[in-house]
N, C-alpha and C positions, 0 to 999 in steps of 0.2 A: 504494500500500500504506500502511496505517496505520503510525504510528510505533510501533516495538516497545516494549513495556512491560518486557521483559527480553531480554537477549542476552548471549552469552559475553563480549563486550567491545564498546565503542562502535563502531558501524558494522559489526559482524561479520556480522549477518544478511544485509544487502544484499550484502556481498562474497561470502558463502557461496552465496547464491542465484545470483549471476552466474557463479560458478565450478562449480556443480553442476547437472546436468540433472534429477536425481531428488530428490524430497523427499516425506515422509509428513506431511501435515497432519492433526492430531487435535484433538479437543476436550478441554479440561481443565475439570472441573466442580468448583466450590466452593460448598458450602451451609453457612451458619452459622445454627444454630437460636437461638431466643431465650435458651436457657440457656447459650449460649456454645460449644456443641459444634460443631466444624468438621468437615465431611465432605468429603473430597477424593477424587475419582474420576477415573481415566484413561479416555479415550475409545477406548483401543486394548486389545490383549490382553496388554500388558506394563505394569508399574508404571513411572512416570516421576518422577524426582526433579529438581525445578527450584528454584533459589534457596533451598535448605534445606527445601523441602516435598516430601513424597512423595505423589503421586496414585496410589492403589492400585487394584487390581481390585475390582470390586463390581457393583452393578446396571448394566444397560445403558441408557444414555440416548440417545434419538433426538429431534432437534429439527427443526422446520420452518425454512425460510429466514427469516432475520431481516431485517426492513425497518426502517430508522431514518431519520427525517426531521427536518429543521430545524423549529423552531417549538415550540408547546406541546401538540401532539397526543401522546397516550399511546402509546408503542411497546409491543409485546407479543411474547412468544415462546411458542409452544405446544410443550410437551415431553411425550414419552411415556417412561416408565421401566418396564423389565422386570426383575423380581427374583424370587428364591425365598425360602423361609422361612429360608435360611441367611444372608441379608443382613439384619442386625438393627441396632437402635439401642437401647441399654440393655436388651438381651434381647428386644425387640419387633421382629418382622419389619418392614422399612422400609415396605412397602405398607400394612400395618395401621396403622403410626404415622401415615402420611399421612392415612388415613381417620379416625383419631382426633384429628386437628387438631394433631398435634405439630409440623407445619411452618408453622403460622400465623405470619406476620410474619417468616419466615426470609429471609435475604439469599441470593440465588442469582446466581451469575455463571458465565459460560462464556468461556474464552479459547481462542485458536487457537494451538496449538504446532506448530512445524515440526521434524520429526525427520529425521535422516539415515538411511541404509539399515541402520545398526547400532542403530537406535532410541535414538540420543543426541540430546537436545534442542539445537537451535541458536538458537532464539529464540521469543518469545511475542508475539503481536499481540493487543491488547485486543479483546474481543468484545462481549458484552451482559451487563448486570447489572440487577437489579431485585428486586422483592419477590414471594415465593411467593403465588400467587393460589388460586382455588378448584380443587378436584379435580373435573374435569368428568365423568370416568367411571373406574370401577375394577372390576377382576376379581381373581381370586386371584393372577395372575401379572403383571398390567399395570395401570398407572394413567396417566391423562392430566391434566396441569395446565397452568396458564398463569403465566408470569412477566411482571409488568407493571413498566414503568419507574417511577422515583420521581415522575414527573409525575402519576401516578394519584392522588397525595395531594392534588392541586389540584381533583379532581373533587368536585362537590357538587350534590345534587339538591334541597336544601332552601332556601327563601328565608331571608334573614337574620333576618326577624321573622315569627313565626307567633302568632296569637292563640289561646291555649289556657289552660285552668285550671292545668295543671301548670307548674312553674318551667322555664324554658328554659336556665338555667345548668347547666353540668356541675359536679357537686360537686367542690370543691377547685380549680376554675379561678380565673383572675384576677378574672372578673366575679362569681363566687360569693364569693370572699374568705375562705372558711373554710380554716384551716390543716390540710393533710393530716396533718402530723406529730402534731397535737393529737388527731386522731381515728384514729390507727393504733396497733395493738398488735401485739407480736411473740409468737410461741409456737412450739411443736413438736407434731408429730403423736404421739398416743398409740396410735391404731389407725385402720384404714381398712376400708371395705367392699370386697368383690370387684368391685363395679361401678365403682370409682374415682371415685365422686361424693361420698361421705360420709366425713368424718373426725371423730375426737374429739380433744379436747385437755384437759389438766389444768394447763396453764401458768397461773401466777398472774395475769398480765395479761389473759389471755383469759377466764378464769372470773370476773374482776371485772366483766365487762360483762353486763348483763341480757339475758334472752331477747328476741330481735328486734333487738338493737342493730346487728348486721351484716347483717340481712335487706336485700336489694337492694344490699348493699355488694360488696366484692371480697375474694376469697381468693387471695393471691399467694405462690407458693413462692419461697423464697430459698435453698434447698438441696435436695439429692437429685436424682433423675432428672427431676423436673418443674421444676427451677430456671428461673425466668423466666416460667413459665406462670401465668396468672391466669384465674379464672372468677368470674362473678357468683354471689352467694350467694342461694339460694332460701329456705332455712330456717335459722334460728339459734335453738337452744334451750339452756337451762342447767338441769341437774337433778342434784342430789346431788354438786355440785362437778365435774361433767363437762360441758364444752361440746360440743355436736354441731353440725357445720356441713355443710350439704348444698348442693353446687353445682348450678347449673341443668343443666349437661351434664358428662360425665366428663372427667377429666384424661387426657392421652395415656398416662401411665405410672402404675403402681401406687404410690401414696404409701406411704412406709415409716415405721415408728416412728422418731422422732427427727428426721425431716425438718423443717427450719425454715420458717416462713411468716410473712407479715404479713397482718393482718386489718384491712380498712378499713371504717369505718362506712357504713351505707346510708342513702339518703334517698328518700322516696316522692314528692318534689317538691310536697308540700302546704304551705300556710302554717303549719299547726299543727306539723308536724315541723320546718320551717325556724326557727320562732320558739322552740319549747320545747327541741328537741334540740340545735340549733346556735346559738341566740341570734342569728339572722341574718335575721329577718323583714323588715328594711328593704331587703335586697338581693333579695328574691323577684322573679323576672321571669316571673310567671305572672298571668293575669287570672282570679283565683279566682271572680269573679262571672259569668263567661261561662256562660250557661245550657247545660245538657247537651242533646244531641240527643234529641228526642222525636217520636213519631209521633202524628198526629192521628187519633183514632178516627172 
């Protein structure tokens, strides 16, 4: 048996198992979203309070058998969740929130708790933890997703060097050298469209930037229901003292007036933008004279 990560007292769980013939093993689910929201769910029909945290009743989670191996292979756990519209996050049904990408980057862990026949926890053994993956299928009442171990961060399918006209540096990375703080402005939402993709702002720092400054940049919320969520900016316009920002795809929750955000400048990876907008042409890592692909008539 794995070493307990919690028990009533040192050595209690082993002693209790030796003295009792019956135990109820259940799953305890913990999901932490990027905005800091922590969701705690019990894998049984009663709420369980352990170490000051209450795992309440909610969606029903089912997992396949977890296989963990030594080495650098990526372990994964496939999970199904059954829920109704009564199970919500910030007023949005949890299955819809999953489909709207609200769980991107969420930390998911499952631990195995042993209860006595009075539903009192006696100890917890560590289970599996990782990062929320893609939703593989979804219906009105059920979704399936995969939790991948942190070793998945080591996966890469791209060679270290690729010859291409566009710069290979990630904007604001160490190899790029541009200061993120120098090209980040803060603002608040004035209004938002019902599709959750477009917001307006009249914040002084935001409207000080010209049209297109944030195109291909990042809109990142620092407050409200979308706190911690970010989206690439497709369109940035300024007209009549109002900045309009349209994300490539919707935010999971409706942005509200007054929600705070950060707006990061965008880069189209060309030499002209690198040299004029960021004064960083010497660090461009693109082969701008690579000829474009052409067909022979």
